[in-house]
SEDO-926192 format. One record per residue (C-alpha): residue in one letter; x, y, z. Coordinates in steps of 0.25 Angstrom, whole numbers, padded with zeros to 4 digits, always signed. Example, Ala and Ser with C-alpha at 12.3 -4.5 7.8 and 13.67 -1.06 7.14 Angstrom:
BEGIN
A+0049-0018+0031 S+0055-0004+0029 
END
This chain:
BEGIN
X+0129+0004-0027 X+0125+0001-0015 X+0133+0002-0003 X+0137-0011+0003 X+0137-0015+0018 X+0140-0027+0026 X+0132-0029+0038 X+0144-0037+0043 X+0150-0025+0045 X+0153-0019+0058 X+0143-0010+0065 X+0133-0012+0051 X+0120-0007+0056 X+0127+0006+0062 X+0133+0008+0050 X+0120+0007+0043 X+0112+0016+0051 X+0123+0026+0050 X+0121+0025+0034 X+0105+0024+0036 X+0108+0037+0045 X+0116+0044+0035 X+0105+0045+0023 X+0096+0050+0034 X+0105+0061+0038 X+0107+0064+0023 X+0093+0064+0021 X+0090+0075+0034 X+0101+0082+0026 X+0091+0083+0014 X+0082+0091+0025 X+0076+0103+0019 X+0071+0117+0028 X+0057+0119+0025 X+0051+0126+0035 X+0050+0140+0027 X+0042+0132+0015 X+0031+0126+0027 X+0031+0138+0035 X+0026+0147+0021 X+0016+0136+0018 X+0012+0137+0032 X+0011+0153+0031 X+0007+0155+0016 X+0001+0143+0012 X-0001+0140-0004 X+0007+0151-0008 X+0019+0146+0000 X+0016+0133-0007 X+0016+0138-0021 X+0030+0147-0018 X+0037+0134-0014 X+0031+0126-0025 X+0035+0137-0035 X+0049+0137-0028 X+0053+0123-0028 X+0047+0117-0040 X+0052+0129-0049 X+0040+0131-0057 X+0031+0143-0061 X+0017+0139-0059 X+0006+0145-0064 X-0004+0139-0054 X-0005+0140-0040 X-0014+0129-0037 X-0008+0120-0027 X-0018+0110-0029 X-0025+0100-0039 X-0039+0102-0042 X-0050+0091-0044 X-0050+0093-0060 X-0033+0092-0060 X-0033+0078-0050 X-0044+0071-0060 X-0037+0075-0073 X-0022+0072-0067 X-0028+0058-0063 X-0032+0055-0076 X-0020+0056-0083 X-0013+0046-0076 X-0008+0034-0083 X-0017+0023-0084 X-0008+0011-0079 X-0001+0022-0067 X-0016+0023-0063 X-0019+0009-0062 X-0006+0007-0054 X-0010+0019-0043 X-0025+0012-0043 X-0019-0002-0040 X-0009+0005-0030 X-0020+0012-0025 X-0027-0002-0022 X-0015-0009-0016 X-0010+0004-0005 X-0026+0005-0001 X-0027-0009+0000 X-0016-0011+0011 X-0018+0001+0018 X-0033-0001+0019 X-0028-0014+0028 X-0021-0005+0039 X-0033-0005+0048 X-0032+0005+0060 X-0044+0003+0069 X-0047+0008+0082 X-0049+0001+0093 X-0054+0000+0108 X-0050-0004+0121 X-0059-0006+0134 X-0051-0007+0146 X-0052-0013+0161 X-0057+0000+0164 X-0068+0001+0153 X-0060+0013+0147 X-0061+0015+0133 X-0048+0016+0126 X-0048+0015+0109 X-0041+0021+0097 X-0047+0028+0085 X-0040+0031+0070 X-0042+0044+0064 X-0039+0047+0049 X-0030+0059+0047 X-0039+0072+0042 X-0030+0077+0032 X-0017+0069+0024 X-0007+0077+0015 X+0000+0068+0005 X+0014+0073-0002 X+0017+0066-0015 X+0030+0069-0023 X+0029+0074-0035 X+0039+0076-0048 X+0049+0066-0049 X+0044+0058-0038 X+0029+0058-0038 X+0023+0046-0035 X+0008+0042-0033 X+0011+0030-0024 X+0016+0041-0014 X+0000+0046-0016 X-0005+0031-0012 X+0003+0029-0001 X+0000+0040+0005 X-0014+0044+0002 X-0021+0029+0003 X-0016+0026+0018 X-0023+0040+0021 X-0034+0035+0014 X-0036+0023+0021 X-0036+0028+0033 X-0047+0037+0031 X-0040+0052+0028 X-0051+0059+0021 X-0041+0071+0016 X-0029+0068+0008 X-0021+0077+0002 X-0010+0076-0009 X+0001+0087-0013 X+0013+0083-0025 X+0021+0093-0031 X+0014+0097-0044 X+0013+0112-0043 X+0016+0118-0057 X+0020+0103-0062 X+0012+0092-0067 X+0007+0082-0057 X+0009+0067-0057 X-0004+0060-0061 X-0002+0047-0053 X-0001+0057-0041 X-0014+0062-0042 X-0021+0051-0047 X-0017+0044-0034 X-0022+0055-0025 X-0034+0056-0032 X-0036+0041-0029 X-0034+0042-0015 X-0043+0053-0012 X-0034+0064-0012 X-0041+0076-0007 X-0033+0088-0014 X-0019+0086-0021 X-0010+0098-0020 X+0001+0102-0032 X+0014+0106-0022 X+0025+0098-0016 X+0036+0100-0006 X+0037+0106+0008 X+0027+0116+0003 X+0016+0104+0002 X+0018+0098+0016 X+0016+0114+0022 X+0004+0113+0014 X-0001+0101+0020 X+0005+0106+0034 X-0003+0119+0035 X-0012+0120+0025 X-0015+0130+0014 X-0026+0136+0006 X-0023+0124-0003 X-0017+0114+0005 X-0025+0107+0016 X-0019+0105+0029 X-0017+0090+0032 X-0013+0082+0045 X-0004+0074+0039 X+0007+0074+0029 X+0012+0059+0021 X+0020+0057+0007 X+0035+0059+0004 X+0042+0070-0002 X+0055+0077-0003 X+0065+0083+0007 X+0056+0095+0008 X+0045+0087+0011 X+0049+0078+0021 X+0055+0089+0028 X+0042+0096+0027 X+0034+0085+0032 X+0045+0084+0043 X+0043+0099+0047 X+0028+0098+0047 X+0026+0086+0055 X+0019+0091+0068 X+0010+0101+0060 X+0006+0089+0053 X+0007+0075+0052 X+0018+0067+0042 X+0020+0052+0037 X+0035+0053+0038 X+0046+0060+0033 X+0051+0050+0022 X+0066+0050+0016 X+0071+0043+0003 X+0067+0030+0001 X+0073+0017+0005 X+0075+0002+0002 X+0080-0010+0009 X+0082-0023+0002 X+0085-0035+0008 X+0088-0046-0002 X+0098-0059-0002 X+0104-0068-0014 X+0091-0072-0018 X+0086-0058-0023 X+0086-0053-0036 X+0096-0042-0037 X+0090-0034-0049 X+0078-0033-0041 X+0084-0029-0027 X+0093-0017-0037 X+0079-0014-0042 X+0073-0012-0030 X+0085-0004-0022 X+0083+0005-0034 X+0068+0009-0034 X+0072+0015-0019 X+0087+0022-0024 X+0077+0029-0037 X+0069+0037-0026 X+0078+0046-0020 X+0093+0048-0020 X+0091+0046-0005 X+0085+0033-0006 X+0092+0022+0001 X+0092+0006-0006 X+0097-0003+0004 X+0100-0018+0000 X+0103-0028+0013 X+0107-0042+0008 X+0114-0055+0013 X+0120-0058-0002 X+0132-0049-0005 X+0130-0055-0021 X+0117-0048-0022 X+0120-0034-0016 X+0132-0037-0027 X+0121-0041-0037 X+0111-0027-0034 X+0121-0017-0034 X+0124-0021-0049 X+0109-0023-0052 X+0108-0008-0046 X+0120-0002-0057 X+0111-0008-0067 X+0097-0004-0064 X+0100+0009-0060 X+0107+0011-0074 X+0094+0014-0081 X+0087+0019-0068 X+0079+0033-0071 X+0083+0037-0057 X+0097+0032-0058 X+0104+0044-0052 X+0093+0045-0039 X+0094+0030-0037 X+0110+0028-0040 X+0112+0039-0030 X+0103+0033-0020 X+0110+0018-0021 X+0123+0024-0020 X+0121+0034-0009 X+0112+0027+0000 X+0111+0011-0005 X+0115+0000+0003 X+0119-0015+0002 X+0119-0022+0016 X+0126-0035+0016 X+0118-0044+0028 X+0123-0058+0029 X+0111-0061+0040 X+0098-0058+0042 X+0099-0052+0055 X+0109-0041+0049 X+0100-0040+0037 X+0088-0036+0047 X+0096-0026+0056 X+0100-0018+0043 X+0084-0018+0038 X+0081-0013+0053 X+0093-0004+0054 X+0088+0002+0038 X+0074+0003+0043 X+0070+0004+0027 X+0058+0011+0020 X+0057-0002+0011 X+0063-0015+0013 X+0063-0026+0003 X+0065-0040+0009 X+0070-0049-0003 X+0075-0060+0005 X+0076-0075+0006 X+0072-0076+0022 X+0063-0063+0021 X+0053-0067+0032 X+0065-0068+0044 X+0071-0054+0039 X+0056-0048+0039 X+0052-0053+0054 X+0065-0045+0059 X+0062-0030+0050 X+0060-0019+0059 X+0061-0008+0050 X+0057-0005+0037 X+0045+0002+0029 X+0041-0007+0020 X+0046-0021+0017 X+0045-0028+0004 X+0046-0045+0004 X+0051-0052-0006 X+0059-0050-0020 X+0044-0046-0026 X+0042-0034-0016 X+0050-0023-0021 X+0047-0010-0013 X+0043-0004-0028 X+0030-0010-0025 X+0029-0004-0011 X+0030+0009-0018 X+0017+0006-0025 X+0008-0004-0025 X+0010-0015-0015 X+0001-0008-0005 X+0009-0004+0009 X+0014+0012+0009 X+0026+0015+0003 X+0027+0027+0012 X+0038+0021+0022 X+0046+0026+0033 X+0062+0029+0027 X+0076+0032+0033 X+0074+0023+0044 X+0062+0028+0049 X+0055+0012+0047 X+0061+0010+0062 X+0049+0020+0067 X+0039+0019+0057 X+0031+0014+0045 X+0025+0017+0032 X+0013+0026+0030 X+0000+0018+0033 X-0015+0021+0036 X-0010+0023+0051 X-0004+0035+0046 X-0016+0043+0043 X-0023+0039+0055 X-0024+0045+0070 X-0026+0036+0081 X-0034+0042+0092 X-0035+0036+0107 X-0049+0036+0113 X-0049+0035+0128 X-0061+0034+0138 X-0059+0031+0151 X-0071+0025+0160 X-0072+0031+0174 X-0067+0019+0180 X-0055+0020+0170 X-0051+0034+0177 X-0053+0029+0189 X-0044+0016+0188 X-0033+0023+0178 X-0034+0037+0185 X-0024+0037+0196 X-0012+0029+0188 X-0015+0042+0179 X-0014+0052+0190 X-0002+0044+0195 X+0006+0046+0182 X+0001+0060+0180 X+0006+0064+0194 X+0020+0056+0192 X+0021+0065+0179 X+0017+0078+0186 X+0004+0079+0179 X-0006+0083+0189 X-0015+0089+0180 X-0016+0075+0173 X-0018+0068+0186 X-0030+0078+0191 X-0035+0076+0177 X-0037+0061+0182 X-0040+0064+0197 X-0052+0073+0194 X-0059+0061+0187 X-0056+0054+0199 X-0061+0062+0209 X-0075+0057+0215 X-0085+0067+0212 X-0093+0073+0225 
END
């Protein structure tokens, strides 16, 4: 089942890094060329989007409408299962409450020369949210991407999900309506990313695009970055679980599978100081995979990318975690506090045996849009700050420019930027 590795092996961390790098390389090989799609949408607008929807969905749609009407949204929203509606409502409240605590206040600083220096925060004007459809149709994605934008003060949120000529998941429409989404489009793929980037007769041109998607969507987001902002280029999901002899192997196995069933390229890693636990978890994996609806996906993921790392001391455990920099990290360990203090690289951290990663996906409150493929070494999960712009405000006094100006002139001349120096000199000149 899980490939076994021992931290006592020579150059273990280098070997671990090589394994992780190999997975990244395999993901890059999955990348696709979508430049033609983007260019076609840029030049032809809705016509190109419809063309690619018909091509990739392999359906013959009678309707050419790319957007849900208000009547359609209201009707679809009412068709949602009552229990599911209650669950979405509860998740909405919890996620909004958590993100509302993320305060980003403006501040002002007045220096010795009475120069007024400050920061001001302004929400992004227009945001486009991509929500996968088909087999991976997640209303939780709507909540996790739209709510922090709402809290930040974004007034114009637009959403697209693959539903051209097909039925849409009512839960997605309901969640979007609840989040105050302005328009919901019926399309997916790179063509939707292009629609958001360049604008069409139907699609509103946005300032930033957020949300996960397949290889086509990821490639498109990467390509259009610069013309529009993006949240991140997310890879397949991952979890690393730190457990000891006191952990429940049945629970640990279920958490590993929970990630593995997302994608054949997902990665599930167990780190433990107990070889007996590792053996028990492997047995439980076999048992639980047997009846899993997504057995093929999960089994392939675990076979190709699943790892069991034996680490006989805490330093090796911590080094392994920081090398992996996992999207999700579960710590089910007796000495949790000691480990927690030294963790530098992780997306979301779940502490204790009653904190499975799955609860973070839906209802805990913190965002589930997280850095993958080791990018937790330099980035963070989606938050309110991703929907805010920060402006510097600089107001210099006469005294300020007199005291600071000569140093600016020295620095500018050192860099051979005489125009910069002159702009200061002009202000230091004594008027006749």
